[in-house]
N, C-alpha and C positions, 0 to 999 in steps of 0.2 A: 708569418701569417697570423692574424689575430684570432681571438676567441669569438668575435662578433660574427654571426651568420652572414655569409656573403650575400645571400639573397636579400636580406633586409638592408644591408649596407648599400647595395646598388639601388634598391628602391628609394632610399633616402637621397642618394647622389643623383638620381634621375632629375630631381627638382633642383639640384644644386648646380648642375653643369652649366646652366645659363644664368643662374642667380649670382655667380661670382664674376659677372661681367660688369664693367663700368658702363652704366646705361647711357642712352642717348642715340641720336640719329647718326648717319654717316658723317654729316658735317660737324656734329658736336663731339664725336668720339676722339679721344686723345690717343696719340700714337703709343705711349708706353704705360705699363702698369708697374706694380711693385709687389714685393713679398713682405708680409707682416708676420713677425714672430708672435704667435698666439699662445704658445706654451713651450716651456723648455725646462730641462734640468741640467746640472753640471755646467761646464764651461764651453762657450762657443765664441768664435771671433769672425770678423769679416774684414776683408781688405777692400777699401773703397777709394774712389777717386776723391781727392781733397780739393780739386779745382777742375776747370774745364778738361774734358777727356783728352783733348789733343796735347795738353801740357804733360800728361803722363805722371802727374804727382799722385801718390797713393798714401793711405794711412791705415794702420791696423787698429780696429776698435772692437771692444767687447759687445756682444749681442745681449739683449735683454728682452723681456716680454713687452710688447708694444713698440719695439724698434721696427723700422721699415727700411728696406733697401731696394734698389732698382736694378737695372741691367749693368753688366760689366763689373760685377763684384765677385769676389771669391770668398766662400764661406767654409769655415773649418770648425769641426766639433772635437773636443778633447776626449779622453778615454772614458769619461762618464757623461759626456755631453749628448743631449738629445733635443731635437727641435721639431716643432710642428709649425710650418710656415704657410699661411693663407696667401695665395698668389692671385692677383688679377693679371691677366684676364681669364681665370676659370679653372684653378686646380689647387690642391693642397699637397705640399711636399712634407713627408715625414722623414727625418734625417736621423740615422743611427750614430752611436759614438764612433770616434776615429774616422770621420768622413770628411772629404774635401771635394768641393764642386764649384764650378763657375756658372753664374747665371748669364747666359748669352743673350736671350731675348725674352721679354715679357711685353708683348705689344700687339696692337691691332694693325694689321697691314693688309695688303691685297695682292693677288696675282694679276697684274695689269691695272688699268685705271678703274677704280670702283665707281659704280653708278648708284648704289644704294647700300644700306647697312648689311644687306644679305651678302654682299660681295666681300665684306671684311673677314679676314682670317685671324683668329686668335692664336698667336704663336708663343709657346712656352718651351724654350730650348735650354737645356742644361748640359754642361760638360762635367761628367762625374770622373774625378781623377783617382779617388780611392774611397773605399767604404761601401755604404748601403743607403739607398733611398727607396721610399714607397711613394708612388704617385697616385693620387685619387682625383679623377677628372670627370666623373659622371658618365651618363649614357653617351656613346660616341655620336658626334655630329660632323658633317662634312667641313664645317668652318672652324674646327679646332685642330691644331697641329702641335702635338706634344712630342718632343724628341729628347732622348737622353743619350749623349755620346759618351763612349768609354774608349780606352786604349785599344780594345779588341773589336769595336764595331759600334753600331747605333741601334737603339730601340725607338720605334716610332709608333704612335697611336693617335687616334682621333677622340680619345676619351678612355673610359674604363678605369681599372685599378690594376696596377702592376708594380713589381719589385725588380730593381736592378741591384745586384750585390756582388762585390768582389770576393772571390774564393781563393783557394790555393792553386798552385801550379799555373799561375797566370790566367786563370779562368774568370769569366764574368758570367754570373748566373742570372737568369731572367725567369720570372714567374708571372703569368697572366692570371690574376685573381678573377677578373670578370671581363668579358668581351674579348675581341681579337686585337692582336698587335703584330707588328712586323719587326723581325730581327735581321739586321744586315751585317754580317761579319766584315771586317775591313777588306775592301776590294773583293767582296764575295757576293753571293747570290742572296737576294731578299727571301726570307723564309717567314711563314705565318705561324703564329701560336694562337690556339684557341683558348677559351676560358678553362682554367685548371691545368693547363699544360706548362711545362718548364723546359728550359734548355740552357746550355752554356756555350759561350763562344770564347775563343782565345786567339791571340796573334801568333800564327804558326811561323811566319817569316815576314820579310819585308813586303811581299806582294799580296798574300792572301791570308785570311784568317780561317780558323776552324769553327764548325758549328756541330753541336750534338744534342739531341733531345735527351731528357732525363726525367726521372720520377721526382716530383717535388718533395716527397717525404724523405729523400736522401739527405737533404740539407735544411731541416725545419728551422734551425736557429737563424739562418740567413734571412728568413721571411717574417721574423717577429718584430713588431714595432709597438710596444705596449703603451708608450706615452700617447701616441696618436689614437690608438684604439680607445683609450679612456676619454680623451678630451674631445674627440670628434665622432663619438657614437651617435650624437644628436646635434645636427646643425641648425635646427629650427630656431634656437634662441636668438640668432642674429641674421637669419635669412628670412626676410619678410616679403620681398617683392619678386616679380618675375625676372627682372633683369639687373637692377642696381645692387651693388654691394652695400650692406648695412654696416657702415663704419661704427656708428654708435652702439648698435647691438653687439658687435664683436667686442668692443671695449668693455661693455657690461659683462659679457661672457667670461672674459679673462680677468675681470676685477680691476681694470685700469682706472686710475683716479685722475689721469691727465690724458691729453691727446696723444696719439701715436707720434713718434719722433723719427725723422729721417736721419739715417747715419751717413748718407752720401750727399747731403745738401751742399750746394756749391758746384756739383758736377753739371756738365752741360747736358741736361736731360729735360724732357717735357713731361710733366706729371699727369697721370691719368686721373688723379683725384686731388684737385687744388684744396679741398677742404681739409685734407690731411697735411699736405705740404704747400701752404699758401705762397711760399717764396722759395724757390730752389736755391737762391743765392744766400738766403738767410742762414746764420749759424745757430743751430738749435742745441741746447745743452743735452748731454747724454746722461739721462737720469732714468731711474726705474719708473714704470708707470704706476706701480704701487709706491707708497711712501718709502723713502730710503732709510737705511739704518740710522737710528738716532732721531728721526723726524717723528712728530706726533702721529701715532697710529702705525708707525713703522717698526720693523724688526729692531730689537735692541742692539746697539753697537757692542763691540767686544769689551770695551772699558766698562760700560754699564753692567753687562751681564756678569762679568768677572767680579766686579765690586759687590754685586748682589750675592753671588755665591760665596765669596770669601767671608762675608759678614755672617753667613749662616752657621759656619762650623760644619762638622760632619753631619750629613743628613742620614739618619737611621730610621727607616720607615717600614710600614707594613701595609699591604693591600687588605682593606678591612671590609667585612660584612658581619653583622652580629650573628651569633649562633642560632638565633630564632628565625632567621630569614633564609629561604631557599634560593632566592635570587634578588635582584635589585628592585623588582616590582614589589615584592613582599616587604623589603626593607623600608620603602618610602611611602607605601599606601597609609592613609590615615588609620585604618582599622588595625593594621599590623605593625605600624611604627612602634618601636619598643625602647623608649628613652631610658627606662630603668636598667635594662640589660646593656644598652650601649654605654651608659655612664659607668657601670660596673666594669665592663671589658676595657674601656679606655683607661680606667684606673690601673688595670692589670698591665696594659701596654706601657704606661708610664713607669711602673715598677720594673718592667723587663728592660727598660733602657731606651725605648723608642722615643724619637723626637717628632715624628710625623706619621700621618696616615693618608693613604690614597683610596678614594671612595668613588665607586661608580654611581652616577646619577641615573635617572630614568625618564626619558622623554614622555612615555605613555602616561606616567603618573602625573607629570606636570600638565600634560594636555587635558587630563580629566579634572585636575584641581590645582591650577597654577598658584593661587594664593596660599593654600595649605601646604603645597610642596615647598615653596620658598620659606615658609615659616619653619618647616621641619628641617630644611637644610640649615637655617639659622640656629635651630636648637642643637643640631649636631656640632656646628662650629663652636657654640657656647660650651658644650660639654668637653670638646677637644681642648679648647683653650684652658678650661678649668684644670686639665691634667697635663698642661704644658706641651700640647701637641698641636702642630699646624696641619692644615688639610690641603690635599691636592684633589679638587673635584674633577671628575672625568665626565665630559658632556655626552659623547657618543661612544658606541661600542658595537663592533660587528660579531663578537663571540656569540655563538648560538649552539649551545650544547643540547638544548631541548629539541631543536629542529622546528621550533614554533615561533611566531611573532609574539612580541610582548602584549599581554592583555591584562587590564586592571581587573580586580576581583580576586576571589580566593585562588591561591596557587596550589597546584598539585603537590602531593607529598613526594619527597625524594625517592628515587628508585633505590631499593635496598642494594647495598654493596656496589654502588656505582658512583664514580667520581663526578661531582658537580652536574648531576643529570638534568637539572631543571633551569639551568642558566639560559636567559633569553637576551637578545640584543637590544640596543637602544639607538635608533628606532629599528623597525623591521626592515627587511631587505627591500620590500616594495617602495618604502619611502626613500631609501637610499638611491634607488634608480629612477624614481619618478619625480621629475622637476616640478610638476604641478603641486607636489606636497611640500616642497622646500620652503614656501613662505611660512608655514607653521614651524618648521625647524629653525628658521632664521629668528622668528619671534621668541622661541624657546631660548636660543643662545643670548639674544639681547636682554631678555627678561632676567635670566639667572645671572649672567655675568654683570648686567647693569646693576643688580641689587648688591653685589658683593665685589665690585671692581676696585674699591678702595679699602677693602677689608683686610687688615693685617693678619687675620686668622687664616686667610688663604695663602698658601705657600706659592703655588703657581697653578695655572690652568692647563690640564691635560685635555686637549680637544677631542681626541679620538683614539680609543683603545683598539688595538689589532685591526686597523682599517684594512679591508680586503678579506677578512676572515669569513668563515661560513660559505666558502665557494664564490664569494663576490669578486675576488681578485681586483683587477684594475677598474671594475665598475664603481668602486668606492672612491676612486681618485678625484672625480669632479666634485663630489660633496665634501671630501676632505679639504680640497683646495678652497672651495667656497666658504667653508667654516672658518678658515683662516681669515678670509676677507671680512666676514661678519664680526669675528672676534677683534680684529685689528681696529675696526671702525669704533669699537666701544672704548678704546684707549684705556685699558685696565692698567692699574698700578703694578700688577703682578705679571711676570713673564708668561709666555705661551710655549707649549711644546706638544709634539705628537711623537710617540716612540716608534722607532724602527723595530721590527720583530722577526723578519726573515728576509732572505734575498737582499742583503744590504747594498748590492750593486744595482738593484732594480730602479725603474722610474718611480715607483711608489715610495721606496725608502728614500731616494734622493729628494723627492718633493717634500717629504716630511721634515727631513733634516735641514734642508736649505731654507725652509720657512720658519723653523723653530728658533726661539731665542736661546734656549739651551739645548744640548744634545741629550736625548733620552733613548734608551733601547731596552729590549726585553730579551732574555736568554735563559733557557733551561738546559744548556749544554755544560760540558765540563769546564773546570776552572781554566784550563789551557785555551779552550775555544773562546771563553769570555775575555781572557787577556788579549787574544788576537783581535777580537772585535773592538776592544777599547783602543788598541794601537791604531786600528783602521780609522776609528772615529776621531782620534786626536787631530787629524788633519783639518778639522773644522775650526780649531783654535777656540773652542768654547767649553764651558763646564759640562761634565758628563754625569748623568744619573742613570742607573739601571732601575727602571720602574717596575720590573716584575721578574722574579727569579725564585728558585727553590724547587728542586726535584731530587730529593735525597737519594733515591735508588739508583741514579746515574752519576752520583758524585757531585751533584750540584747542591752542596750543603754549606753550612756555616763555617766548618773547619777549613774547607778548601777554597771557598769563594771570598770570604771576608778579607783574607790577606791580600788578594788581588785588588780589591776595592781600596784597601788602605794604601797600598803602594802607589796606585794611580790616582788617589784622591778622588774617587768616584762615590757619589752618594748612592743610596739604594733603598728599595722597597721590596722585601720578600713577600711571597704569596701566602697569605692566610695568618690570622692571629689565633682564633679560638676554634676548636673542633665543634662543628654544629651541623645544621641541616644541609650544607653544601657538600658534606662528605669529602672534604679535600684531603684528609689523611689517607683515604683509600687510593691505591695506585691505579692510574689509568691502565686499561687493558693493554694498549699498545706500548706502554712503557713499563709494564710489570716486570719486576726482577724475579726470575725463577728461584734464585738462591735465597732471597730474603724478601718474600712478597708482603710481609707484615710491617716492614719499615714504613713509617709515615711518609707520604709524598710531600704533603704541605701541612700548614698550620704549626704553631709553636706551643700553644697551651691546651691543656685539657679543658673540658667544659666547666670545671670548678676553679680554673685559674692556675692550677699547678702546671709546671713545665713538662713537656714531653721529654725533654733532655735538659737537665739543669745546666750542663756545660754550655749549651747553646745560648742560654740566657746570660751566662757569664761573658760569653764572647760579644753579645750585643751590648751589654753594659760597658764593656771595656774597649769597644771599637773606637779607634782614633785614626785620623789621616796620618800617614807618614809625613814628617816635617819636610817642607819644600827645601831643596838644597840652596 
């Protein structure tokens, strides 16, 4: 069950229930619909007919965003695979990892001879073989027939929102999130579930199945579908009319650069939308709707990103803000931008052995003064290059220590004895969630990246720091995804990345890593935990950089962590260079070490440039990758 309030979700779906119907009169309505993959993470495949259905020839194909399938297909998700599938005629299927199901019907039909469009029944029938699905189908109407068949029985509804999930001991759990539905155990009695009610059914024997009501809170993980919660919290971007499905709007919503592609072309089916599949017999190439790896504006292929990484040598970096700034607003505003201090501190960074800096930009400052902001970024790049440092600009940031949105103007003084108390996000949470504000964010991305997209002083672009932080969770996922689309369209000469920072198996983390050119992550855990994360991330077969680390009081320090990075050839950026207004040396209350509360949490140099611990500087200066075997 998602975080979105069910009352608001159903209010939105009330308008959607009929909007996801292929429009037209009874004479014009086509018999069959299709399911379009609107969002996904991980791996998923579909077994489709490769010729006329009666010939029985099938083929296994990979799914991708923008792919469409029809009836008589079997969909399977891997251990990290998640799908959101928009189905005509009138529902959305959210599919969890390790799930397998067959699409039996997606069609307009009738009980008896139809006399008008009102006699047509929209049937969406699925056979769920294993795993979990969430069905969103709007306000119930008599002409909608949704069925999910399981080995233990059938779930039927005329709309609403409900989950069917495989549990242990042969049980299949059902939760009605909104409106009523019916559960019929195999060869058993039909039972009704009201909104908010849950039950399970199981095959007790060859003749009859079991049915038992239960409390939904007993199995909360069965009802969580974070990917769909994020991507379909607002359907208005592509639902514009009362009845027809807006194909073009959906394509824009998911960032498609090409038309949707049918994966079961050639099968003997009648398409409900000829504009999507103009010829069912035609062979369409299986390509990503976004540019593929290696294509202009596409994700860098493995050869290119590895060549880039190997040419760099060991990346030894630091997350940087000058000692005179309390947050990124104060760092970049014209009145408080401090080039003298920055130049001095970057000289210290060079002496300490660093090769790069990672710097948070600030949308609010750009919005107030775009020309001046770009000039100040250019000035920082100039000073960094002077000291042999390359820069990783960070465009967006959800970290909000101050609990306030960013505001230009004089910034408050730091809270005494409190770690990083005045840090504000970029942009504020309202802009993250409100699509009406996104045009300004898009212009910001285009303006800043467009100015420096061929600049060799920029190492790579970090698009979004700690996306989902500050309580936003998956609400940041649509903006994160759209930022990738905006950035890809610029075709920068530098690679793009967004770091994973918690719940590495989540839809948020998967989305970040699957769309990034190189793999980046953040961790303030022990060296053993960092090593385990690196081993997990190696499956992406791409260079790895730890973009944020250092929390000395828990053992996340130079002596213990740098050997791990050296062995695995992982670049890095520790948190904090010079002790200043951010108070990063002060331990956060929740991570305070009772035995040694005065150990610096972060930063490496005192405000006069001398090291906090000279041995740490020696380790930075001497850091090398272990030679590849």
